[in-house]
C-alpha positions in Angstrom: 0.0 -0.2 -0.1 1.2 3.3 -0.7 1.8 5.6 2.1 0.6 9.5 2.5 4.4 10.6 2.6 5.4 8.2 -0.5 2.4 10.5 -1.7 3.3 14.1 -0.6 6.8 13.7 0.9 5.2 14.4 4.4 4.5 12.0 7.3 1.2 12.6 9.1 2.1 14.2 12.5 0.4 13.4 15.8 -0.2 16.3 18.0 -2.2 17.3 21.0 -3.4 20.9 19.8 -3.3 22.6 16.1 0.2 23.9 15.7 0.5 28.0 15.0 2.6 27.4 11.8 2.0 24.4 9.1 2.6 24.2 5.7 -0.4 24.1 3.2 -0.7 20.4 2.7 0.6 19.3 5.8 -1.6 16.5 7.8 -1.8 16.2 11.3 -4.1 13.9 13.9 -5.4 16.1 17.2 -5.4 13.6 19.8 -7.3 16.4 21.8 -10.2 16.4 19.2 -10.0 13.2 18.0 -9.9 14.5 13.9 -7.4 14.8 11.4 -6.7 18.2 10.4 -4.6 20.2 7.5 -4.0 23.7 6.2 -5.7 24.7 3.1 -5.4 28.0 1.1 -8.7 30.4 0.7 -9.9 33.5 -0.6 -11.8 35.9 1.9 -12.4 39.6 2.2 -11.9 41.3 5.5 -12.4 44.8 6.8 -10.0 47.4 7.3 -9.6 51.1 8.6 -11.9 53.2 6.8 -11.0 56.6 4.5 -10.8 59.8 6.5 -12.5 61.0 3.1 -16.0 59.2 2.2 -16.0 59.4 -1.4 -16.6 57.7 -4.7 -15.3 57.9 -8.3 -11.5 57.8 -7.2 -8.7 57.7 -9.4 -8.7 54.3 -11.4 -6.4 52.1 -12.4 -3.3 50.7 -10.5 -2.4 52.5 -7.2 0.2 50.3 -5.3 0.4 47.5 -3.1 -1.9 46.0 -0.7 0.5 47.5 2.1 1.0 51.0 0.3 -1.9 52.0 -1.6 -3.4 55.4 -2.5 -6.9 57.1 -3.0 -6.5 59.8 -5.3 -9.4 62.4 -5.8 -12.9 61.5 -6.2 -16.3 62.7 -5.8 -18.0 63.8 -2.6 -21.4 65.8 -2.0 -20.5 69.2 -2.9 -18.7 67.7 -6.0 -15.1 67.2 -7.0 -12.1 66.9 -4.5 -8.7 66.9 -5.0 -8.5 64.5 -1.4 -5.1 62.2 -1.2 -4.9 59.5 1.2 -2.5 56.7 1.7 -2.4 53.3 3.1 -0.2 51.4 5.4 -1.8 48.1 5.6 -4.3 49.0 8.5 -5.6 52.3 7.8 -5.5 55.6 5.7 -3.4 58.7 6.6 -3.7 62.2 5.0 -1.6 63.1 1.8 -0.8 66.2 -0.3 -3.9 67.7 -2.0 -4.2 67.7 -5.7 -4.0 71.0 -7.8 -7.0 70.3 -9.9 -10.3 68.6 -8.0 -11.7 66.0 -10.3 -13.4 62.4 -10.3 -13.2 59.7 -12.7 -9.9 60.3 -13.6 -7.6 57.3 -15.1 -4.7 56.4 -12.5 -1.1 54.3 -12.9 1.7 54.4 -10.7 2.8 53.5 -7.0 2.0 55.3 -3.7 4.8 57.6 -4.0 4.7 57.7 -8.3 1.5 58.2 -9.2 0.1 59.7 -12.5 -3.7 60.8 -12.4 -5.4 62.1 -16.1 -8.2 63.4 -17.1 -11.5 63.1 -15.4 -14.6 65.1 -14.6 -15.4 67.8 -15.1 -14.2 66.5 -18.3 -10.6 67.7 -18.9 -7.0 67.0 -20.4 -5.2 68.2 -17.0 -2.5 65.7 -15.9 -0.5 65.3 -12.3 1.9 63.1 -10.7 2.1 62.3 -7.3 5.6 62.0 -5.3 4.3 61.0 -1.9 3.7 64.1 -0.5 2.9 66.7 -3.4 1.4 66.9 -6.7 2.9 68.7 -9.9 1.1 69.4 -13.1 2.6 68.0 -16.1 1.8 67.6 -19.8 -2.1 67.1 -20.7 -3.1 64.1 -22.4 -3.0 65.6 -26.2 -6.3 63.2 -27.1 -10.3 63.9 -26.2 -11.0 65.6 -22.6 -12.8 62.9 -21.0 -14.2 61.1 -17.8 -14.4 57.9 -16.1 -11.4 56.3 -17.9 -8.9 53.9 -16.5 -5.4 52.9 -16.5 -2.4 50.7 -15.9 1.4 50.8 -15.5 3.9 52.8 -13.9 4.7 56.6 -14.1 7.4 56.1 -16.8 5.6 53.6 -18.7 1.8 53.6 -17.8 -1.4 54.2 -20.3 -5.3 55.3 -19.5 -7.4 54.7 -22.0 -11.6 54.4 -22.6 -14.0 56.8 -20.8 -16.8 59.0 -21.6 -18.0 62.4 -22.3 -20.6 64.0 -20.1 -21.9 65.9 -23.4 -23.6 64.1 -24.8 -24.0 61.1 -22.2 -23.6 58.5 -24.6 -20.5 58.9 -25.7 -17.8 56.4 -25.3 -14.2 56.0 -26.1 -12.1 53.5 -27.3 -9.2 55.8 -27.1 -5.7 54.9 -25.5 -3.1 57.3 -24.4 0.5 56.0 -23.1 3.0 58.4 -20.9 6.8 57.6 -20.9 7.0 60.0 -17.5 7.3 63.2 -19.4 5.1 63.0 -23.3 2.3 61.0 -24.3 1.9 59.2 -27.9 -1.0 57.5 -29.1 -1.5 53.6 -28.4 -4.0 50.9 -29.8 -7.7 51.3 -29.7 -9.9 49.3 -27.3 -11.8 46.7 -29.6 -15.2 47.9 -27.3 -15.4 51.4 -26.5 -16.9 51.7 -22.6 -16.1 54.0 -19.8 -15.9 52.8 -15.6 -13.9 49.9 -16.7 -11.8 47.6 -14.2 -8.0 47.6 -15.2 -4.9 46.2 -13.7 -1.3 45.5 -15.1 1.5 47.0 -16.8 1.7 48.7 -19.9 3.0 45.7 -21.7 0.6 43.2 -20.4 -2.7 44.8 -19.5 -5.8 43.9 -18.8 -9.6 46.0 -19.1 -12.3 44.3 -18.0 -16.5 44.9 -17.6 -17.5 48.5 -18.2 -20.4 51.0 -19.4 -21.0 50.3 -23.0 -23.8 51.9 -25.2 -26.6 52.4 -24.7 -25.8 54.7 -22.0 -24.9 52.7 -19.1 -25.3 49.1 -20.0 -23.2 46.9 -18.4 -20.8 44.8 -19.8 -18.6 41.7 -19.9 -15.9 42.5 -22.2 -12.5 42.1 -21.2 -9.5 42.6 -23.5 -5.7 42.2 -22.7 -3.2 44.7 -24.2 0.4 44.3 -25.2 1.7 47.8 -25.5 0.5 48.0 -29.0 -2.7 46.7 -29.4 -5.9 45.3 -27.6 -6.7 41.6 -28.2 -10.4 40.4 -26.6 -10.0 37.4 -24.4 -12.7 35.5 -22.4 -15.3 37.7 -21.1 -16.4 38.1 -17.2 -19.3 35.7 -16.1 -21.1 39.0 -14.8 -21.3 42.0 -16.7 -21.4 45.3 -14.8 -19.4 48.3 -14.5 -17.9 50.6 -11.8 -15.9 47.3 -10.6 -12.7 47.6 -8.8 -9.6 45.5 -10.0 -6.2 44.8 -9.1 -3.4 42.1 -9.7 -1.2 41.3 -12.9 -2.4 40.6 -16.5 -2.4 36.7 -15.5 -3.8 37.0 -12.1 -6.3 39.6 -11.8 -9.5 39.8 -9.0 -11.9 42.3 -9.8 -15.2 43.4 -7.3 -18.2 44.9 -6.9 -19.6 47.3 -9.6 -23.2 48.2 -10.9 -25.6 46.9 -10.4 -24.8 47.0 -6.7 -23.1 43.5 -6.1 -20.5 42.0 -3.9 -19.2 39.4 -6.7 -15.7 38.7 -6.9 -14.0 37.2 -10.1 -10.5 36.0 -10.8 -8.4 35.6 -14.0 -6.0 33.4 -14.6 -5.1 34.2 -18.3 -7.1 32.4 -19.8 -10.7 32.0 -17.9 -12.8 33.8 -15.4 -13.9 32.1 -12.2 -16.5 33.2 -9.9 -14.5 33.2 -6.2 -16.7 32.0 -3.2 -15.2 35.2 -1.6 -17.6 38.0 -1.7 -17.4 41.6 -0.4 -19.0 42.8 2.4 -20.6 45.6 1.2 -21.8 45.8 -2.6 -20.5 48.7 -4.3 -19.7 50.8 -7.0 -17.4 53.3 -8.2 -14.8 52.3 -6.0 -11.0 51.6 -6.5 -8.5 49.5 -5.8 -4.9 48.9 -5.0 -2.7 45.5 -5.3 0.0 43.9 -7.6 -1.0 40.6 -7.3 -3.8 38.5 -7.7 -3.4 37.1 -4.1 -3.4 40.0 -2.0 -5.8 43.8 -2.6 -7.8 45.8 -1.2 -10.4 47.9 -2.5 -12.1 51.4 -1.2 -14.5 54.0 -1.7 -17.5 53.9 -3.4 -21.2 54.8 -4.1 -23.9 55.8 -3.2 -23.5 58.5 -2.4 -19.7 58.2 -1.2 -18.6 55.7 1.7 -15.3 55.2 3.4 -15.4 51.2 3.4 -12.0 49.6 3.0 -11.8 45.8 2.4 -9.0 43.8 2.2 -8.6 40.4 -0.1 -6.2 37.8 0.5 -5.6 34.3 -0.9 -3.6 32.2 1.5 -3.4 29.8 4.0 -4.1 32.3 6.8 -7.4 33.9 7.5 -7.3 37.6 8.3 -9.3 38.8 11.3 -9.5 42.5 11.1 -9.1 45.1 13.8 -12.4 45.3 15.4 -14.3 47.0 18.6 -16.6 44.7 20.4 -19.0 44.8 23.4 -17.8 44.6 26.5 -19.2 44.4 30.2 -21.2 47.4 31.1 -19.8 50.2 34.0 -22.0 49.4 37.1 -22.7 53.6 37.0 -22.9 55.2 33.9 -20.3 58.3 33.9 -18.5 60.8 31.6 -15.3 62.5 32.2 -13.8 60.4 34.8 -9.7 59.7 35.5 -8.5 56.8 33.3 -5.5 54.1 33.4 -4.7 50.7 32.7 -4.9 48.2 30.0 -7.7 45.9 28.7 -7.8 43.5 31.1 -6.5 45.6 34.3 -8.5 49.2 34.1 -9.5 51.9 36.3 -11.8 54.8 36.2 -12.4 57.3 39.3 -14.9 60.1 39.9 -17.1 60.8 36.6 -19.9 62.9 36.2 -23.2 61.1 36.8 -27.0 61.5 35.6 -28.5 62.4 38.9 -27.3 64.9 41.8 -25.0 65.9 42.7 -23.9 65.1 39.4 -20.3 64.4 40.5 -18.8 61.1 42.1 -16.2 59.9 43.8 -16.4 56.2 42.9 -14.2 54.1 41.6 -14.4 51.1 39.3 -11.7 48.3 37.8 -12.3 46.3 34.7 -10.8 42.9 34.3 -11.2 42.5 30.8 -14.6 41.4 31.1 -16.4 42.8 34.5 -16.6 46.1 36.3 -16.4 46.0 40.2 -16.2 48.8 42.6 -12.8 49.8 43.9 -12.0 52.4 47.0 -13.7 55.5 46.9 -11.5 58.9 46.3 -11.6 61.4 49.3 -13.5 64.0 47.3 -16.5 64.0 44.5 -15.6 65.6 41.0 -15.6 65.2 37.5 -13.2 65.9 34.6 -10.1 64.0 36.9 -7.0 63.4 35.3 -5.4 60.1 36.0 -1.9 57.9 35.0 -0.5 54.8 35.8 -2.1 51.2 36.2 -5.2 49.7 38.2 -2.6 49.0 41.4 -0.8 52.2 41.0 -2.5 55.1 39.9 -2.2 58.5 40.2 -5.0 61.2 40.2 -5.2 65.2 39.9 -6.4 68.4 38.1 -9.9 67.8 38.8 -11.7 70.9 37.0 -15.3 70.2 38.1 -15.7 71.2 41.8 -12.1 72.3 41.0 -9.0 71.1 43.6 -5.6 70.8 44.1 -5.9 67.4 45.8 -3.0 65.0 44.3 -4.2 61.2 45.3 -2.6 57.7 44.8 -4.5 54.6 44.4 -2.5 51.1 45.5 -5.2 48.9 44.0 -7.8 48.9 46.8 -7.5 52.5 48.7 -6.8 56.1 47.8 -4.3 58.2 49.7 -4.1 62.0 49.4 -0.5 62.9 48.5 0.9 65.8 51.0 1.6 67.5 47.2 -0.7 69.7 45.4 -1.3 70.6 41.8 -1.6 74.2 40.5 -5.6 75.6 40.9 -7.5 74.7 37.8 -10.6 76.6 36.3 -13.9 74.7 36.7 -14.3 72.5 33.6 -10.6 71.8 32.7 -9.6 68.8 31.4 -6.0 68.0 31.5 -4.4 64.8 30.3 -2.2 63.0 32.4 0.5 60.5 30.7 3.1 57.6 32.5 2.7 56.5 35.8 2.3 57.1 39.3 5.6 58.1 40.1 6.9 59.7 37.2 4.0 61.5 34.5 3.5 64.4 32.7 0.4 66.9 32.6 -0.9 68.4 29.6 -3.6 70.6 28.3 -2.9 73.9 30.3 -2.1 76.2 27.1 1.4 75.6 26.2 2.4 74.7 29.8 3.3 70.8 30.9 4.1 70.0 34.6 6.5 66.9 35.5 5.6 64.5 38.2 8.5 63.0 39.9 6.2 60.9 42.9 6.4 63.5 45.4 5.8 66.8 43.5 4.9 68.8 40.6 7.6 70.8 38.7 7.3 73.3 35.4 8.3 71.2 32.3 8.8 72.2 28.4 6.4 74.1 26.5 4.6 72.6 23.8 4.3 73.8 20.4 0.8 74.3 20.2 -1.5 75.5 22.8 -4.3 72.9 24.2 -6.7 74.4 26.8 -8.1 71.7 28.5 -10.9 69.7 26.8 -9.3 66.5 27.1 -6.4 66.6 24.5 -5.2 63.0 23.2 -2.1 62.0 24.7 0.1 58.3 25.8 3.1 57.0 26.3 5.8 57.7 29.2 7.7 60.4 30.6 10.2 60.0 28.2 8.7 59.0 25.1 4.8 60.2 24.6 2.6 61.9 22.2 0.3 64.5 22.6 -2.2 65.2 20.1 -5.4 67.4 18.6 -7.7 69.1 21.2 -9.4 72.7 22.0 -6.9 75.4 21.1 -8.9 78.2 21.9 -12.7 79.5 22.5 -13.5 78.9 18.7 -10.5 76.8 17.2 -9.5 73.0 17.7 -6.1 72.2 16.5 -5.0 69.3 14.1 -1.3 69.3 15.4 0.5 66.5 17.0 3.7 66.5 19.0 6.0 63.8 20.1 8.1 63.9 24.0 11.3 63.1 24.6 11.7 63.9 27.9 12.9 67.0 27.2 11.3 68.9 24.7 8.1 68.5 22.4 8.8 67.8 18.5 6.2 68.8 15.9 4.6 65.2 14.1 2.3 65.2 11.6 -1.6 66.5 11.5 -4.4 64.2 12.8 -6.7 63.5 10.6 -9.8 65.1 11.9 -9.2 67.5 14.9 -11.3 66.8 17.7 -11.6 67.6 21.4 -13.1 65.5 24.8 -11.3 61.8 23.3 -10.6 58.8 24.6 -7.2 57.0 24.0 -4.9 54.6 24.9 -2.0 54.3 27.5 0.6 52.6 25.2 4.2 51.6 26.7 5.5 54.2 24.4 4.8 57.6 22.3 5.7 54.9 19.2 2.1 53.8 18.8 -1.3 54.3 20.0 -4.7 55.6 19.3 -7.2 57.9 20.4 -11.1 57.7 19.5 -14.3 59.5 18.9 -14.7 63.0 20.6 -16.3 66.3 19.3 -15.2 67.5 15.9 -16.3 71.0 16.4 -15.4 73.7 19.1 -19.0 74.7 19.9 -22.1 72.3 20.0 -20.8 69.3 20.1 -20.5 67.3 17.3 -19.8 63.3 17.6 -17.9 60.8 16.0 -17.0 57.1 15.9 -13.7 57.8 14.2 -10.5 56.0 15.6 -7.5 57.6 14.7 -4.1 55.8 15.3 -0.5 56.7 15.3 2.2 54.5 13.9 5.2 56.6 14.9 5.4 58.4 11.6 1.9 59.0 10.3 -1.6 59.2 11.6 -3.9 56.6 9.8 -7.6 55.7 10.3 -8.6 52.2 12.2 -11.6 50.4 13.1 -14.5 52.5 14.1 -16.6 52.7 17.2 -19.7 51.2 17.3 -21.2 54.6 19.6 -20.2 58.1 18.7 -19.6 59.4 22.3 -17.3 62.2 23.8 -15.9 62.3 27.3 -15.3 59.0 27.7 -12.4 57.0 29.4 -10.0 54.9 27.3 -7.1 52.5 27.9 -4.9 50.0 26.9 -2.6 49.4 23.7 -2.4 49.6 20.2 -3.5 46.4 19.8 -5.8 46.0 22.9 -7.7 48.6 24.4 -10.8 49.5 25.7 -13.3 52.3 25.7 -16.4 53.2 28.2 -19.0 55.6 29.5 -18.9 59.3 28.3 -22.1 60.8 26.3 -23.6 59.5 23.4 -24.8 61.9 20.6 -28.2 62.1 22.3 -26.8 63.1 24.9 -27.2 60.6 27.3 -24.3 59.4 29.7 -23.8 55.9 29.2 -22.7 52.9 30.9 -21.4 51.0 27.6 -17.8 49.3 27.2 -15.9 48.6 23.7 -13.1 46.7 23.4 -10.6 46.5 20.8 -8.5 43.8 19.3 -5.8 44.8 16.5 -6.0 43.0 13.2 -4.4 39.3 13.7 -4.0 36.2 11.4 -4.6 32.6 12.0 -3.8 29.2 9.8 -6.8 28.1 8.0 -7.4 24.8 9.5 -9.4 22.2 8.1 -10.7 18.9 9.5 -10.7 16.3 6.9 -13.5 13.8 6.8 -14.7 10.8 4.8 -17.4 12.8 3.2 
């Protein structure tokens, strides 16, 4: 009898648990479950951090890789936009704004070397992006048009197809080729159409689907380009337009489109196959990135302009996206309490509650699933600032029912320190960063204070004024990040700064300026995030947005389920929780949400005889 090892070159392993790492095709017997298992390759879509600016009809064509893509231009509710965002594999950060706002442009290139051409309002304008700024270059020589597509790189690319707004029943077969400085005419498409899915290179490109005549008739036509001429190949299984595509000419993925659907198809160079992987949201007029047929993403879309981002992976691993999930509810709904700790050992103290006297001296501790009561603080207040851990916390700077008291917590009892904090005006909300014996406090204009475990001393000035209202901040006394917040009675700031223990240094702008946020208490200022808050300096405007920092740029992460402000937060960039605060209804809440960062796991399959 031929053995499994003789057939496949691998012996069946005998294990008590499933392995964390194993090659596809390896078989093992799990003695605990009494089953044979293996690892299989499969395709799946998973959600990721959304665009900072929801839009559709973005630049269409090759736009980088799954971990370094670009979302250029597009259409928002007020018309064309020049907004540019860059993707880092987890979320989107703000890039340079194009000189000419437009939508329905053709594009090709990478995140640091991109070309966009033509677009609506109908034009011939071309711009190049270098990873930070846009430069207007030579216009396309052919007819002004929009909803065209592209493929290639900055020095060897092409745009093709498209339509005209006047008359609306015009489609084009035109191809324009670019060498990095000038344009020349290429071969014409066999079928004129617009809103095409495209990917590949100048000499090995593919264009599939699109809208043909009569106006907005869905097409399944697919054509390949060799740098000179287009050749018809097998049509797709589901005719549509406004489809996103990525990959290479012999390994292409297309997804979504109009009529609105979630269908994914793959091309292997000879035939199209409908994939079992489907988009989570049916989208159209979206764009895509990815230089292989095994890893890509789609983003944006219509109607009427969404921020959704989904990643596609064909591998032996299952991607589990970053997400917020329900946690245990607080015993008492409250807002603007002191907060510190990690997801499985969090602490909040004091805070505003919904019944007289409206302020609290209660402490609650979180173990990752349940809140329990801790020792009461010596005074009633809200707007308490805190730093440290669940068993070694520091509390100070209460702005509601102002007090100069400084208190410490040992896991059961709060003790008043002989030291005092400078008097604060009512309603102040400062941000504490660090530990019980080594902390900094910000939110007093440009001033900062250092705590050494026994007394406060003046620290270096921040570059930007942050006047209370709980700016974002986390880290340690020698490695911290501070960001956004209330600058003056009419202005929020988008500024962020890093702190090295000696001075504050300017960093990038956050995606959206906010105040009264919840944040993390990461081990350092190299990463972390803040959530929610008010996007307005006047009347509160609530948001669900999560804004994360990777040490270099700010980017979007998974949104909260509940828009809120004045909430409390603790944890790290991969494991955190937010709780309480005020919902957009104005109600103080006891709802807790837990955050888990993106992870991956092997795609196990149990072997059966059926």
